[in-house]
PLY file of the C-alpha trace (Angstrom):
ply
format ascii 1.0
element vertex 365
property float x
property float y
property float z
element edge 364
property int vertex1
property int vertex2
end_header
85.77 51.63 11.52
85.40 54.69 9.10
87.63 57.62 10.15
86.33 61.02 10.74
87.74 63.50 8.25
90.06 66.05 9.78
89.86 68.28 6.83
87.09 70.52 5.68
86.74 68.48 2.53
87.94 65.15 1.75
88.21 62.27 -0.95
85.02 60.45 -1.90
85.17 56.94 -0.82
83.60 54.34 -3.14
80.97 53.18 -0.49
80.08 56.88 0.08
79.69 57.25 -3.86
77.29 54.12 -3.62
75.36 55.65 -0.80
74.78 58.85 -3.07
73.80 56.78 -5.88
71.08 55.22 -3.67
70.01 58.55 -2.38
69.89 60.13 -5.98
67.99 57.08 -7.41
65.31 56.95 -4.67
64.83 60.91 -4.33
64.10 61.16 -8.11
61.21 59.07 -7.49
60.25 60.47 -3.99
60.04 64.10 -5.40
58.26 62.95 -8.39
55.55 61.01 -6.60
55.16 63.39 -3.61
54.87 66.39 -6.14
51.88 65.02 -7.63
49.50 65.47 -4.61
51.55 67.99 -2.45
52.34 71.77 -3.07
54.99 71.68 -0.37
57.96 69.39 0.29
60.69 69.23 2.86
64.44 67.85 2.59
66.51 67.73 5.82
70.00 66.72 5.74
71.56 66.14 9.12
75.53 65.96 9.16
75.35 67.59 5.73
79.22 68.08 5.38
80.81 70.74 2.90
78.70 69.95 -0.21
81.50 68.80 -2.36
84.46 66.27 -2.22
88.08 66.76 -3.19
87.51 65.27 -6.66
84.78 67.67 -7.44
82.02 65.16 -6.63
78.82 66.66 -5.32
77.77 65.89 -1.60
74.36 64.92 -0.54
73.05 68.62 -0.36
73.95 69.31 -4.08
72.55 65.89 -5.02
69.33 66.67 -3.48
69.20 70.14 -4.88
69.89 68.77 -8.24
67.28 65.93 -8.18
64.52 68.54 -6.80
65.15 70.90 -9.74
62.96 68.16 -11.77
59.77 68.96 -9.90
60.46 72.79 -9.23
57.70 73.79 -11.60
55.12 71.37 -9.97
55.20 72.58 -6.46
54.78 75.91 -4.58
57.77 75.39 -2.19
60.49 72.82 -1.53
62.34 73.48 1.79
65.89 72.39 2.47
67.60 72.34 5.90
71.31 71.39 5.90
72.94 71.21 9.36
76.36 70.50 10.58
78.16 70.95 13.69
81.34 71.77 11.88
81.49 75.63 11.12
84.10 75.12 8.39
81.99 72.59 6.45
78.84 74.77 6.78
80.87 77.79 5.45
82.15 75.74 2.37
78.54 74.57 1.69
77.35 78.13 1.71
80.07 78.94 -0.82
78.91 75.91 -2.99
75.36 77.05 -2.66
76.28 80.50 -3.65
77.63 79.24 -7.05
74.58 77.13 -7.71
71.63 78.13 -9.50
68.67 77.52 -7.05
65.06 77.93 -8.34
63.20 80.75 -6.75
60.68 78.48 -4.91
63.37 76.65 -3.17
63.87 77.68 0.46
67.28 76.70 1.53
68.57 77.07 5.18
72.22 76.03 6.43
72.81 75.87 10.16
75.96 75.40 12.17
74.39 73.46 14.93
73.57 69.85 16.23
71.20 68.01 13.85
69.21 66.89 16.82
68.67 70.20 18.25
67.60 71.78 14.75
65.04 69.07 14.06
63.57 69.23 17.63
63.24 73.01 17.36
61.34 72.67 14.12
59.04 70.10 15.42
58.37 71.90 18.56
57.55 75.11 16.70
55.21 73.34 14.53
53.50 71.54 17.16
53.07 74.63 19.38
51.61 76.51 16.39
49.31 73.60 15.37
50.81 73.65 11.95
51.25 70.39 9.93
54.46 69.05 8.74
54.76 68.84 4.83
55.92 65.44 3.52
59.58 65.40 4.80
62.55 63.27 3.81
65.12 63.11 6.47
68.71 62.11 5.79
70.74 61.44 8.78
74.41 60.76 7.96
76.85 60.94 10.90
80.32 59.65 11.19
79.72 58.33 14.68
76.73 57.24 16.69
76.23 60.28 18.75
73.49 62.93 18.04
71.07 60.56 16.34
68.54 60.05 19.36
66.05 57.23 18.49
63.15 59.30 20.07
63.65 61.92 17.59
63.82 59.52 14.70
60.49 57.95 16.17
58.94 61.51 16.40
59.69 62.28 12.70
58.35 58.95 11.42
55.01 59.24 13.34
54.28 62.32 11.13
52.31 61.73 8.05
54.22 61.32 4.99
57.79 61.64 6.53
60.41 59.05 6.39
64.24 58.69 7.29
67.36 57.31 5.76
69.93 56.71 8.38
73.53 55.94 8.40
73.87 53.54 11.25
77.51 53.14 12.42
77.27 49.52 13.61
81.07 49.14 13.74
81.33 51.95 16.06
78.53 50.93 18.09
79.90 47.43 18.52
83.37 48.80 19.31
82.17 50.94 22.22
79.23 49.07 23.50
80.91 47.88 26.49
82.95 51.05 27.11
82.47 52.11 30.84
82.40 56.02 30.16
78.98 57.21 31.13
78.79 59.52 28.29
79.16 56.86 25.72
76.72 54.75 27.49
74.22 57.39 27.32
74.82 57.80 23.59
74.05 54.03 23.25
70.80 54.43 25.13
69.85 57.39 22.85
70.56 55.71 19.56
68.57 52.74 20.36
66.11 54.18 22.61
66.48 51.30 25.14
68.93 49.85 27.31
68.41 46.47 25.69
71.54 46.93 23.71
73.73 46.50 26.84
72.24 42.81 27.26
73.44 41.76 23.77
76.61 39.67 23.79
78.45 37.35 21.64
78.12 35.37 19.52
76.93 37.48 16.40
76.72 40.72 18.48
76.78 43.08 15.32
73.80 41.14 13.72
72.02 41.24 16.95
72.52 45.00 17.33
71.31 45.56 13.84
68.15 43.58 14.62
67.51 45.40 17.73
67.85 48.81 15.77
65.48 47.54 13.04
63.00 46.34 15.65
63.03 49.78 17.22
62.47 51.54 13.88
59.52 49.14 13.30
57.72 50.48 16.33
57.22 53.82 14.30
57.52 52.68 10.66
55.65 49.91 8.92
58.41 49.34 6.49
62.17 49.14 7.35
64.90 48.08 5.15
68.59 47.96 5.46
71.67 48.16 3.12
75.24 46.85 4.22
78.26 49.25 3.18
81.61 47.35 3.14
85.28 48.73 3.03
87.94 47.56 0.56
88.86 44.71 2.85
85.15 43.51 2.71
84.51 44.41 6.31
81.16 46.06 7.20
81.64 49.68 7.89
77.84 50.68 8.40
74.34 50.08 7.53
71.89 52.28 5.82
68.46 52.09 7.35
65.22 53.25 5.51
62.11 53.70 7.44
58.61 54.63 5.95
54.91 54.13 6.46
54.36 54.34 2.72
54.17 51.15 0.49
55.08 52.70 -2.73
58.14 54.44 -1.15
59.32 51.27 0.24
59.07 49.58 -3.04
60.95 52.38 -4.75
63.74 52.23 -2.22
64.12 48.52 -2.78
64.37 49.27 -6.54
67.20 51.97 -5.47
68.99 49.14 -3.58
68.81 46.68 -6.48
70.01 49.39 -8.85
73.17 49.59 -6.81
73.46 45.90 -6.17
71.72 43.71 -8.70
72.80 40.48 -6.81
70.13 41.43 -4.02
72.43 41.04 -1.15
71.88 44.66 -0.35
75.62 45.26 0.27
78.18 47.37 -1.33
81.73 46.66 -1.07
84.57 48.86 -2.28
86.24 45.74 -3.63
83.42 45.38 -6.36
83.32 49.09 -7.24
85.32 48.74 -10.41
84.16 45.19 -11.34
81.41 44.08 -13.70
78.73 41.44 -12.54
78.86 38.95 -15.15
76.55 36.37 -13.55
73.77 37.19 -11.02
72.40 34.68 -8.57
69.16 33.11 -9.59
66.85 35.31 -7.67
63.81 33.22 -8.69
65.42 30.25 -7.01
66.07 32.29 -3.95
62.57 33.56 -3.71
60.65 30.49 -4.42
61.16 28.74 -0.96
60.07 31.90 0.83
56.62 32.38 -1.19
56.14 28.42 -1.09
56.49 28.46 2.70
54.02 31.39 2.97
51.39 30.03 0.37
51.84 26.18 0.31
48.70 24.19 -0.61
46.61 27.51 -0.88
44.83 28.87 -3.83
45.44 32.66 -3.93
45.67 35.51 -6.51
48.90 36.76 -7.96
48.07 40.10 -6.26
48.22 38.26 -2.97
51.57 36.96 -3.61
52.84 40.21 -4.86
51.62 42.00 -1.84
53.63 39.55 0.41
56.69 39.79 -1.66
56.74 43.58 -1.93
56.03 44.21 1.92
57.94 41.48 3.54
60.86 40.47 1.40
63.73 42.16 -0.31
62.65 41.15 -3.79
60.46 42.97 -6.46
57.72 42.18 -8.86
60.00 41.04 -11.50
61.58 38.53 -9.14
58.10 37.20 -8.09
57.07 36.67 -11.68
60.47 34.82 -12.58
59.86 32.48 -9.69
56.25 31.74 -10.60
57.30 31.10 -14.16
60.01 28.86 -13.32
57.82 26.67 -10.91
55.04 26.45 -13.41
57.16 25.05 -15.97
56.83 21.39 -17.28
60.37 20.91 -16.16
59.36 20.93 -12.52
58.06 17.72 -11.25
54.28 17.89 -11.16
53.98 17.12 -7.52
55.95 20.34 -6.95
54.54 22.30 -9.86
52.60 25.52 -9.42
49.09 25.34 -11.01
47.59 28.57 -12.68
44.03 28.61 -13.61
43.34 29.28 -17.39
40.72 31.85 -16.45
41.11 34.87 -14.27
38.87 36.11 -11.59
37.02 38.48 -14.26
36.37 35.41 -16.42
38.83 36.36 -19.14
41.57 33.93 -20.24
44.96 34.19 -18.77
47.78 34.34 -21.45
50.26 31.61 -20.99
53.35 32.54 -19.05
52.03 36.00 -17.72
50.98 36.55 -14.14
48.52 39.57 -14.09
47.22 40.48 -10.61
43.94 38.59 -11.04
45.37 35.35 -12.09
44.40 32.40 -9.77
47.40 30.13 -8.63
47.51 27.01 -6.55
50.76 26.38 -4.77
51.81 22.73 -4.10
51.72 21.34 -0.66
0 1
1 2
2 3
3 4
4 5
5 6
6 7
7 8
8 9
9 10
10 11
11 12
12 13
13 14
14 15
15 16
16 17
17 18
18 19
19 20
20 21
21 22
22 23
23 24
24 25
25 26
26 27
27 28
28 29
29 30
30 31
31 32
32 33
33 34
34 35
35 36
36 37
37 38
38 39
39 40
40 41
41 42
42 43
43 44
44 45
45 46
46 47
47 48
48 49
49 50
50 51
51 52
52 53
53 54
54 55
55 56
56 57
57 58
58 59
59 60
60 61
61 62
62 63
63 64
64 65
65 66
66 67
67 68
68 69
69 70
70 71
71 72
72 73
73 74
74 75
75 76
76 77
77 78
78 79
79 80
80 81
81 82
82 83
83 84
84 85
85 86
86 87
87 88
88 89
89 90
90 91
91 92
92 93
93 94
94 95
95 96
96 97
97 98
98 99
99 100
100 101
101 102
102 103
103 104
104 105
105 106
106 107
107 108
108 109
109 110
110 111
111 112
112 113
113 114
114 115
115 116
116 117
117 118
118 119
119 120
120 121
121 122
122 123
123 124
124 125
125 126
126 127
127 128
128 129
129 130
130 131
131 132
132 133
133 134
134 135
135 136
136 137
137 138
138 139
139 140
140 141
141 142
142 143
143 144
144 145
145 146
146 147
147 148
148 149
149 150
150 151
151 152
152 153
153 154
154 155
155 156
156 157
157 158
158 159
159 160
160 161
161 162
162 163
163 164
164 165
165 166
166 167
167 168
168 169
169 170
170 171
171 172
172 173
173 174
174 175
175 176
176 177
177 178
178 179
179 180
180 181
181 182
182 183
183 184
184 185
185 186
186 187
187 188
188 189
189 190
190 191
191 192
192 193
193 194
194 195
195 196
196 197
197 198
198 199
199 200
200 201
201 202
202 203
203 204
204 205
205 206
206 207
207 208
208 209
209 210
210 211
211 212
212 213
213 214
214 215
215 216
216 217
217 218
218 219
219 220
220 221
221 222
222 223
223 224
224 225
225 226
226 227
227 228
228 229
229 230
230 231
231 232
232 233
233 234
234 235
235 236
236 237
237 238
238 239
239 240
240 241
241 242
242 243
243 244
244 245
245 246
246 247
247 248
248 249
249 250
250 251
251 252
252 253
253 254
254 255
255 256
256 257
257 258
258 259
259 260
260 261
261 262
262 263
263 264
264 265
265 266
266 267
267 268
268 269
269 270
270 271
271 272
272 273
273 274
274 275
275 276
276 277
277 278
278 279
279 280
280 281
281 282
282 283
283 284
284 285
285 286
286 287
287 288
288 289
289 290
290 291
291 292
292 293
293 294
294 295
295 296
296 297
297 298
298 299
299 300
300 301
301 302
302 303
303 304
304 305
305 306
306 307
307 308
308 309
309 310
310 311
311 312
312 313
313 314
314 315
315 316
316 317
317 318
318 319
319 320
320 321
321 322
322 323
323 324
324 325
325 326
326 327
327 328
328 329
329 330
330 331
331 332
332 333
333 334
334 335
335 336
336 337
337 338
338 339
339 340
340 341
341 342
342 343
343 344
344 345
345 346
346 347
347 348
348 349
349 350
350 351
351 352
352 353
353 354
354 355
355 356
356 357
357 358
358 359
359 360
360 361
361 362
362 363
363 364
């Protein structure tokens, strides 16, 4: 289990650095995409911390501000809310912000209060006034499992163009799941939004707890993806859950995950932070059985296959095309070979070894 820091600022751990790399990669795309059609945007950082680490590395608030500068001249306003229960951390963050060049149309608020209370107050105020919440990205990054109620997460996900990126402390949840203290049991109920968690036993309890949380998020979000973060012993420390109702945002987060872990296991272990990946697994080989099972003996367009891959698997367009190419090859036995029509739906010829959206393919039985 990851220890809660006792100091105001602390050392940056490699898996936290990987988390921030994911955050930066994704926010660069989120801000750019949303700024094309929206004049106002919101970024909320629960459990925001002091803003910087002992080695000088920026924390998540400074990462978000830095990325957002890239679209500052394309929007009317970007609002930032940074909350933390620890007063010393908030004061340190304020000093960091005071030394930061912040664009004039950035509205930055820091609050020394519970994340859940801050966000609940905002949502209540907006709903009471009848105002609509601008597109919002909520980063929820606690050290434990308290203070992240599922009902609040569900409430934000039900708002148009709002999504969450959550640190889910699966190790802590697993450790305290059977603790008899009523306060801890209530925190469990709050984070899952159900008492079903108490019915989960061994074997594979952590996997089943993960699946329960994912299924709960899927009640409010069409797309839910998680990423494993591991310590220097290779043990699972926590999960990062991304939840959205936007297809493009889901794809962009998957791209971010692949950028951190090219092997596609959606894992980051401190053991690999200083190593170079020389040989990646054959992603086409891993993906092919999945799409073959979905489309066997069917004639469909590449667009149909791509939609399935992007919405229902961890893989990307490039992995799909590699899988199709490999299984169209003459080196694949004919009975198992993918057949691609020489003419596309629009009547034009298909260029060999390419897979445009309107190409027609027939899967083997």
